N, C-alpha and C positions, 0 to 999 in steps of 0.2 A: 625250728631245725632240729632234726633228730641227733641226739647224743651232746648237743651243746648244752653248757650248764653255766648259769650265772653264779659267780663267786661273791658272796654279800660281805665277806670280813676278811681281814688279814689272816686269820688263822685258816680259813678255808683256802685261801690263795697259797699260804704256806705249804699246805698239804698237798695241793695239787701240783705245785712246782717240783716237790720232793718225788711225788708218784711219777711224773714224766721223765725226770732226769736219772732216777736210781737205776742201778743194775742193767745197763745197757749191755745189748748184745752186738756182736761184731757188725751185723747190718744196721744198726741204729744210728742214725747222724743226729747230732743234738746242737744246737745253736741258740745262744742267749744274747740278744740285743738289749741292753739296759742302760740307761744313763749312769747311775751311780753303782759302782761295786764297793760297798762300805767295809769298814773294819768288821771281821767276823763274817763275811760273805760265804766263806767255805761252808757255813751251817747250813746254807740253803742252795748251795749247788754241789750236790754229792758226786762222787765219782767224776772228778774233772778231767781224766785222763780221756783225750780225745774230744773233748768240749771245746767248741768255737765260742770265745766270748768277745764281744764288741760293746765297748763302752766309752763313755766320755771321760778324757782326762781332766776332771774338775776338782780343784783342791776344796777339801771340806765335804765332798761327795765320795769321790773315789780314792780308796786307800792304797798307795803304792805298795806298801808290804803285803797286803792281800794279793794284789797282782803278782808279785814274786812268788808268793807260795802256790798259786794256781798254776803258774808256768813251770815251776818246780814239780809238781804233781801231774804234768802232762796236757794241761789246757794250751790252746793256741788263743793268745790275747791279741786283739786289735783294738785301735781308737778310732772314734769318730767325733770329731768336734761338733758342737751343737747337738749331739743326740739326745732326745728325750722321751723316746719310746721305750716300753718295757715289755718285751717279748721274750717267752720261754718256750722253747720249741723242740719238739723230738719227732724224728719221721715215723716212729713206731708208736708213740703213745699219744701223740695230739700236742696241743698248743695253748699256752696261757697268755693272753693279752691283759694287761694289768695296769693300775696306776702304782703299783709296788716296786720300788728299787730293790736290789739284792743287798740289804742291809737290816740290821737289827732294829733300826727305827721304824722300817716298814713292816718286817715280818716277824720281829721279836717281841719282848715283852713292853716296850715302849708304847704301842698301842695307837700308832696313827690310823686313821680310818680309811682303809683301803677297798677297792672293788675291783672286780677283774671277770673274764669271760674264759671258759675252757672249751675249745674246739676240738672235735675228733681228728684223728689223723688224715691227711690227704686234703684237707680243706684250705689251710693256710699256704701261700706262696711264699715261703722263707726267703727264697733267692730275690724275689722282688724288693722285700725289706732290706735285704743285704745291699743290692744295687743303690737303693736310695740312700742308705747310710753313707756310702762311699768311704768305707774304712780303709785303714793301712795297717800294717804290722807295728806292733809296739817295739820301739827303739829304747836301747839302754838310756840314751839321752833324753827320751820322754819320762822314763822314771825319775832321773835326776832331776828334771825340772819339776816334776810333780812333787818330789820331795821337798824341794825349796819353796814351792807355791804352798804346800800344806802347812809347813812351819810357820810361814808367814800368815796364814789364814788363822791358825791357833793362836798366834800371838795377838792377833786383832780381835778375835772373838772372846779370848780369856777363857776362863773355867766355866762359865754359865753354860748349862747343858738342859737337855730336854728332861722334864720330870717323868718319872715312871708312872704309868696308870695303875689303878688298883682293881683287883678282881672283884666280881660279886661277892657279897656274904652268902653262906650257904642258904638262908631263908630267902633271899632275893632268888637264887638260883630255883629254889624249891617252888617259888610261887610264880615264876615266870611262864609265859603261855608256850615258848617253844624252847624248852631246856636244852642246853648244850650237854651232848651225851658223854658218858664217861664208864668205865668198868672198875671193878674190883681187882686188885693185884695182891693177893695175900700170900705170906709164906709162914712156916713154922720154924724156921731154922735160918740164922743170919749166917751167911758163908761170904768170906772176904775174897778178893781177887777176881779174876775174870777167866773164864773158859777160852781155850785157844781158838775155838770156832768163832767165837765173838771178837777177839782180838783180830783176827784175819779180815773179818768183814769191816769192822771199824777203820782199820788202816787202809783197805781198798778203797772204801767208799769215802772217807772222810779224812784219811791222812795222819790219824791219831793213833798212838799205841794203846790207849787205854779209853773205854768209854766212861762217862760219868756214873752211870749206874745200870742195873739190869734186874730183871725178876723172871723166875721160872713160870711158864705157863703150859696149859694143855693144848693139844692141836685144835687148830681153827676156833679158838676162843678169843683170841685178840688179832687185831689187824694194824699194819702200818698207820700211823698218825693217830692212833688211840691215845685217849688220856686214861691211865691207870691210877686209881687211889691206892697206893701202896702202903702195906702195913703187914706186922708180923704178929702172930699169935704167941703168947708166953703164959706161964702159969699164972700170971697175975692179971691178964687181960690181954690187951692191944697196946702195941708200942711201934715207934719209928713211922708215924704216919706222914707220907709225902706224896706228891704228885709225880709221876713218870709219863714223859711223852714218848712214844714209840716211834723211833727212827727206822728200826728195822727189826725183823724176826729171824732167828737162826736155829735149826735144829742141831742138838748136840749128839755126839757119838757116845755110845754107853761106855766107851773107854775111858771118857773123861769122868772119873768117878766121883771126883770131889763135887761136880756140879750138876751131874745128871740124875734125874729121878724118873723112874718108868713111867709114870702118871703125868708128868710134867716134862717132857723131853725138850721143849723149846725154851729160848729165852728171848724175852722182849727187852730191847736195849734202848736206852736214852744215852746219846753220844756226847752231847754238849751241857753246859751249865744250864739252869732254868732260865737266865736272862735271854737266852738265844731262841726262845720259844714263844709262840703266843701266849696270853693270858689263860690260865686254867679254867675250868667251869666256875670254880669259886675258891676264894682264900681259906687256907687251914688256919684258923685262929684257936687260941686256947679254949674258947667257948665250944668250937667245934669239936676239937680233940675231945673234950670230956663228953660231949653229946654222942659222939660217933662210939667211943668207948662203952658207954652205957646201952647205946643202941645195939651194938653187936652182942653184948652180954644178955639183952632181952630177946634178940632174935635167935641167938645161940651159934657158937662157933661150928657145930656139928652140922648145921643146916647150911652155913657158907661153904664149909668143905665138900658137903655132898651134892651142891648145886651143879647143874649141868650147864649153866651160863653164868658168865661174870658181870653181867648186867645187874646193878643193884637192884634187889627186890623191892617192890613199893612198900611193903611192910616195914623194911628195914628204915627206908627214907621217911617213912612217917615217925618212927621211933626217934630218929636223929632230930627231926623237926619238933616234935614234943618236948626233948630235951632242951633245944635252943630257945624255944619260947617260954620255957620255965625258968631262963636264967633271969 
């Protein structure tokens, strides 16, 4: 089927859901029918104003405080007992049908093995799903009952939790046949704080006053849902190596002089803490940091800065791999 896409992992599902729900226009109708709305689900349901959310009021799966926050930010929340489907739909951008709930266990770093399918706009009859769900509006009494049941469920389960998965090592990534893509996100000056334009989008889309982090980028070099390996050049080499997951990109006004750079007028922004995202392409270990620093030195700072693409060059990757193998 033309434009249909199989989603083979939780990070592909994470990206697809954000893509169809973000930045809606006034004509875009959006509906989410999902069994569980877990703690931190706002990370995966951007711009909830006008979003219709139908979920199961199941203790341990649906978090009552998350529902309160979604309602406060303009979502219409309904409940459907025995609901088990996971459907994320936009009239303008298509639909994701998946095994993944709106939770960090499914879409974050916890690493549950999820799958799904993206369908183009106009194919999925969302109203048929809604009729089948037989939902009703969420009442205050429903939230109070969910509060009580959730407390009881936590006492019964105790503190035993699900362990975090571990990302690939660099050499595992380097030798894999279909490597997860990433880009370089470098800077030569660490600037504290956040630009006004970034704050505005962070609040509108996610309801937070400040994002977790950001990086200056050039036009058309980075896209939403990209992974950036962020670092800074210094007189002594490279420092502050970390992953950034790009939730959104915003262009700055030249009036924001503290944050605006003529050749890099855009900011790539990660809104939430790292645990709210899928696993990065590989883990940043002490051994990788050393190999990356030496690899950059061999490849040269000047060539990184002059590059017309942020995709890591093969020669640099080879230098890093050599450094990792020699340890």
